[in-house]
N, C-alpha and C positions, 0 to 999 in steps of 0.2 A: 587595722594593725596586724590582726591574725592572718588575714588573707595575704598581706604582703610578705609576712614571714614564711607562710607555707607555700607561696608560689614557687620559691626556690626549692623547698623541700620536696615538692611534688615531683619535679624533674629528677632530683637526686634519688628519691625513694624508688621511683619506677625503674630507673637505670640499675640501681643497686639491687633491688629486691626481686625484680621479675626478669632477670637476665636469662636468656635462653641457653641451652646446653647442647649445642650441636657438636657432637664428638668428632674430633679429627682423627683420621687414620694415622696410626703410629707406624713409623718406618720399622720394618722387621729385619732389615739388613743391618746388623750391628757393626759390620766391618767398615761401613762408609762413614761412621762417626767416631772420631777419636778425640781424646782429651788428654792433655799433659798437665798433671797436677803435682805439687810437691808432696812427698811422702809425709803423711800425718805424723806428728810427734806430740808429745805432751803439751806443747804450747802452740799448736797449729791445727786449724780445721779448714774444711772446704765448704763453700756455699755457692749457690747459683745466683747469677745476675744477668743483666742485659747491658753490654758495653755501649750499645747505641742509645740507651736511655741515660738520664741524668741522676745525680745524687743531690738534687735539690728537692726537698720534701714536698714542695708546692707545685712542682712541674713534672716530677717523675710519673710515668704512666703505667709502668709494669708493677705487678704486685711484689715481685722479688726486690726490686730497687726501693720501693716505698718501705718495705719492711727493713731493709738494710739501713735506711735513713735513721731508724730509731737507735742505731748504734753510733751514728755520727753526730746526732743532735740530741740535746736534752730538752726537756719541757719543764714547765712549772710544777706539774703534777703528772702522775700516771695512775691508772687504776689497776688494782690487783685482780686476781681471778674471781673474786666475789664482788667486783665493781666498787671496792672501797678506795677512796683517794689516798695516794701515797705521795708525800711531799718530795720533790726533787730540787729544782732550782728555787722553789718557794720555801722559805723558812717559816712563814706564817701567812695564813689566809684568813681574813676577817670579813664577814658579811654583815652589813648594816643597812637594812632596807634595800634600796636600789643601788647601793654602792658596795663594791668588793675591793678591799685594799690588800695588796700582796707585797710582803717584804721578802726580798730575795737574799739568798745566802752569798757568802764570798766564794766566787768561782771565777775561773779564767777560761778564755777560749784556747783552742789548740795552739794559737800563735803567741800565747802568753798574756794577751791583753785582757783586762778585767771585764766580766759580764756586768753591764749596767742596766738600770731601768730603761734607758733610751734604747738599748738593744731589744729589750722585751717589747717595748711599744712598736719599734720598727718591725719586728717579726709578727706581732699581732696584726699590723696593717697589711702586711703581705698575705698573711693567712686569711684575713677577712675578705680580701679581694680575689683569692685564689679560685673560688668556685668549687672546691672539693670538700672532702670530709671535714677538714678543720674549719673551713668557712661555715659549714652547717653547725658546727659546735659553738660558734661564736654569734649565733643569730640574735641572742639577747643583748649583746654588747652594743651600746650606742657610741661609746668613745673610750679610749684608753690614754691616760696621760702619766708622765713621770713626775711625781710630786717631790722626789729627791733622787739621788743617785742609786738608791737601793729600794725605792718604793714606787709601785705602780698602782694607780687607781682605775678600776674598770667601772664605768657608769652603765647601768643596766636599764632595759626597758621595763622591767618588773622585778619584784622580789623572786628569788629562786633559792630555796634551801639547799639544792644540790648543784648550784652553779659551779662550785669548786671542781666537780668532776669534769667540767668542760675545758679546763685550763691545760689541756694536753697538747697544745700546738707546739711544734718544734721551734727552738730559738736559735738564731744565728747572728753573727756579728753584723751590725748595721752596714748596709751597702755592699757587703761581701758577695752578695748574690749577683752583683754586676761586674765582678772581676773577670778579666779575660787573660789568656796567655798571649804570647807574642804573635800567634796566628789569629788572634781575635776570637778564639773559642772560649765560651763561658766556662769558668771553673766552678767546682763545687763550693758552696758557701762555707765559711769558716764556722765550725760548730764547737761545742764544749762537751761532746758526748764521750763515750768510752773508747771510740776508735776514730782514726782519721784515714782518709783515702790516700793511697800512695800516689806519687806524681802521675803515673800512667793509669791510675784507677783500677789496676788489676788485683790489688790487695787492699785490705784494711789493716792498719797497724795500730797497736795499742797507743792511746793518747796519754803520754807521760804527764800531761797537765790536767788530767781528769780529776775533779774534786773528790770523787768517791773512791770506793774500793776498786782496785785493779786486779783483775782475774789472772789466772795462769795461762789463758789463751792469749798469746802475744800477737799472733798473726792470723788473718783470715784470707785464704787464697780464694779468689773469685773465678768461677767458671762461667763462660759466656753461654747462656741458653736463650736464644732469641725467639723461640716459638714453642708451641705445645709439644711438638714431636721431639725436639731436643731435650725439653724439660723432662718428659716421660722417660726418655732414654737414659739420661744421666741419673735419674732417681732409680731406675731399674737396675743399672749396673753398679750402683753404690758410690757414685762419684761425689755426691753431696753428703755431708755429715748430719745435716738438719734439713727438715722440710715441713712446711705447714700446709694443711689442706682444710679449707673452710667448709667443705661438704655442701657447697651451695647448689651443686647439681650432681649428676650421677658419675662424673669423672673422679675417680679416686686413684691417685698414683701412690702405691704403697712401697715403702722401703723396709728393708730388713732392720731389725734392731728393736728398740723400745718406743713407746709413745706415751704422751700425756694429753689429757683432755683440756680444751680451752673453752671456757664458758663464753658464749656469744649472746649479745642482746638482740638476737634475731627472732622475732615472733612469727610463727606460722599460724594462720588463723582462717576462719571462715567469715568472709564478708557477707552481710545480710542486707537484702534490698527491702528496707522498711517502707518504700513507696508502694510495695505490694500490700494489699489490704490484710491478707492472712499473716504476713510476716511482721506486721505492726504489733502483733500479740507477743508479749514477752514469754507467755506460756509455751508458745511454739518454739521459740528460741531455746528455752530451757529444755524442752522435750528433745530437740535435736542434740543439744550439748550432752545431756545425760546418757544418750545412747552410744556415744563415741568411746571406743576403747583406745584411749591415749597411750596406755602402757604398751599395747600391742603395736601401735604405729611406731613408737620409739624403738622397740626391740626388733621388729620384723623389717622395717623399712630403713631406719637409720642405724641399725645394728647397735642400739643402745648409745649412740652418739648424739642423743637428744634427751631433753628432760620434759616430761609431761607438764603442760601448763595447768596450774591450779587456780589461775586468775589471769588478769591482764599483765601484771608485773612479773619479772623474772623471779623464779623461786629462790634464786641466790640472794635476793634482797630481804634481809632478815626482818626489816621493819613491818613487812606486810604478811608474813607467814601466818600469823594468827587469824587474819581475816579472809584469806584466799582459800576457798573451800570447794572448788570444783573437784569432783571425784575423778580419779584418773582411770578407773575401770568403769565399764558401763553399769548403769542402774536403770533397767527397763521399767521398774515400778514407778520411778519418778517420771519417766517418759509417758507412761499410761495415765498417770494422775494429771499431768499438764495437758495432754491431748483431750482428756475428758472435760477440762475446764473450757475448752474452745469448741466443744460440740462433737468431737470425734470419739464416740463411745463404742462403736461396733466395728467388726472386721468383715471384709468380703471373703469370697471363697478362696482367695489366694493368700489370706492372712494379713492384708493391709487395712489400716484404719479408714473408715468412711464416716461421713456425717449423717444426719437424719434423712438426707435426700439420697443416700447411697453413693455419694460422690467421694472418690478416693482422693486423699491428700498426696499430691505429687509435686516434688521440688526439683528444679534443675540446678545442677552444680557445675559451674564453669571452671575449667582448669586449662592452663597453658600446656599444650601437648609437647612442647619442646623441653620441658623439665620433667624427666621421668620420675624423680623422687615425688613430685607433687601429683603426678598422674596416679602413682601407686597409692598415695595418701587418699586421693579422691575415691578411688575404687574401694579402699578399705573402709572409708566412711560410709559409702553406699551399702557395703555389705553389713556393717554394724547396724545401720538404720533399717535395713530390710529385716533383720532379726527382731527389731523392735516394732515392726509393723508400719514403717514409713518408706515410701518409694522415692528413691533418689535417682535421677537420670544424670549420669556424668556426661557433660558436653565438652569434648576436647577441641580446642581451636589453636591455630597458630598464634604467635605472640602479638602480631599487629591486630588481629581480630579480637583477641583476648583483651587487649588494652582498650580497644574501641568499645567493647561490650561493657566493661566495668565503668568506664567514664561516661557512658550514656545510660547507665542503670538498666541495661538489657540483660538481666540475670535475676535469679532468685537467690542463689548462693554462689560465691566464688572462693576459690582457694588462693590465698595471697600470703605475702610475707613482707614484713616491714622491719627496718632497723630502728630500734628504740635508742634514742641518744643517751649518753651516760648520765644525764640528769633525770632520766626516767619520765620525760615529758610525753604524756599520752594525748596531748591536744591534737596531733595530726590524725589520730584514729577516731576520736569521739567528738570533735568540734565540727559542726557543719561548715563546709568550705575548707577543712583541713586537707593536708596532702594525701591522706589515705582514708578519708571518710566517705568513700563511695557507698551509696545506698542509704545514707542517713537522710531522713526526711528534712527538707528545708522549707522555709516560707517563701513563696513567690511574691514579687512586688504587687501583683494583682490581688493577693490574699494576705494582707498583713496580719500578724498574730496580735490581735487586740480584742477588746471586749465586744466590738461591733462586727467582728468577722463572722461569716456564716458557717465557718468550719465548726464541726462538733468538737468537743473537747478530746474525743478519742482520736480525731484526725490530726489534731495540732501536733507539731513537732514537740517531743519531750525535751525540755531544756535542762533536765536534772543534771546530766553529765557536764554540760557547759557551766552550770551554776557551781558545781563542786570544784571544777577545775579553776574557775575564777576565784572562788573562796580560798582555795589552796594557795594560789599565787598572791592573794592579798593578805594572807596570814591568818585567816579565820577558820581554816580547815587543815587537817593533817593529811599526810600521805596515806594513812590507814583509812581515813574518810573517803579519799579518792578511790582506793582499791575496793572498798566495800560497795560504794555507789556504782562503779563501773561493772562490778560483778552482778549486782542486782538488776541493772538496766540491760546488760548484755547486748549492746548494740552490734557487736561482733562476737564470734565464738572462738575463744583462744584454744589452740590445739597443742602446741609445743614450742619450746625454745631449742634452737639448734646448738650443737657444740662443734668446735673444730678439733682437728687432731694435729698434734705436733710430734713428728717422728724424729728420733735421734739415734745415732749409732751406739752400739754396745761399748765403744771406746769411751763414751761419756757415762760414767758410772753413777753420778748423783748430782744434785743441785739444780735440776732442770725445772723451771716453772715458766709457763708461757701464758700471756694474757691477751685479750682483745686489744688492749691499749699498746702493748709492746710484745711482739712475738718472741723476741730475745730478752725478755724481762729480766732473767736472772743469769745471763751469760757470765757475769763476773764471779758467780758461785759454782760454775761447772767444775766438777772433779773428773779429770780424764786419766786414762791409763795407757 
């Protein structure tokens, strides 16, 4: 079951988390790009989009259009900037074992027709088949049925205390995604969100039928930005009033005005090859972790747009703060103590630790050379560990070679990144066969893990993390148990959680809040001048 779930997530995680960052040359001749926009007033702003892309949340391929879809469509819930679920179309969400029952509020679509449970089920089925982020959010759902006009029942493959956080898929009127105009061109589906597309999709207009608060921004003028060059140009000249940058690579388009931080559930970590005899020792993993200056990495490389990891879970998650205890500044005394436990008690003439045979401990750290942020992190880690007496050799490879090395366990350490889903499921990282569990020791068919195996107990894969994950989902362990166990076992070494930046013009004076769930989370509360 787990393998089937994570087969999809493997492709998604690699595409999303290890994307290269080949910087495109920006056109410096500003005279050959022009844009005509309406003069901003108190009730109008300008945003970027791609007119060649769609406003269907499940088929849109550009980031700008996908973000704009959150204005056109509503979901059952959204998460705030601390990943707490906020009810939207859902009036009540009840979890009972493997069943989640959602009662929806009274709301209507932009055409005036009521939002029903059948529309929720239809949208769920489209989302489940879409193959994108919303499909991955629904991996635990076996089926969804309308038990009444206002009630939807989601049948799950397992219990999940945080399943509510995954109900953020956009809802549209059933079958409206199949509507075409007289020329046979597909039209945007009918949503029930805060705005509706104009007939020519060059604007978003306030939805008078929206069930919630209607803001002072009545009209959003859309500027066509088909590529990175035009995107950077329009941001540079101030054509857009709002702009989000996820800081996934070294491309940062900055605009004048103000900014707010967006907490992302993107964990940057060191993968560890436990198939290596030396790295099977938890003490070595502790030694490496305690030598890393996470504070310095966040400040120097991400310019404080990241938060040091204190454990596997995002520091924003209040439930685990008491049990996540990684020090964010280096503690070389802990490194020395743990190295001593595995026989590295002396130093050579260059200050590196050696064992009783005089052999230096050397670890290779693999990093994708196309992501300059991560190359900088790798070099910083190598510098930190050198100060602690550990030699780290940074190996930079192109993306294809990088993926090949980590999927074939041809590494000691690798620097990676993974999107943790809103339900905080750590299975992809710590479960053998999980989408991001590269390097975790597994049992081969020729050497089954049982009492008759010739493997020594030290060589057998440690199932402690698997056990606590299973106990958590069957209800016999808490999320704090999971957090504590993962930290104790430290199958990977958490480094930091990234943050995104949401820029906005000075003309917007207050009310701005942006979240990973919805970049325009609080647009109805914007106060403009």
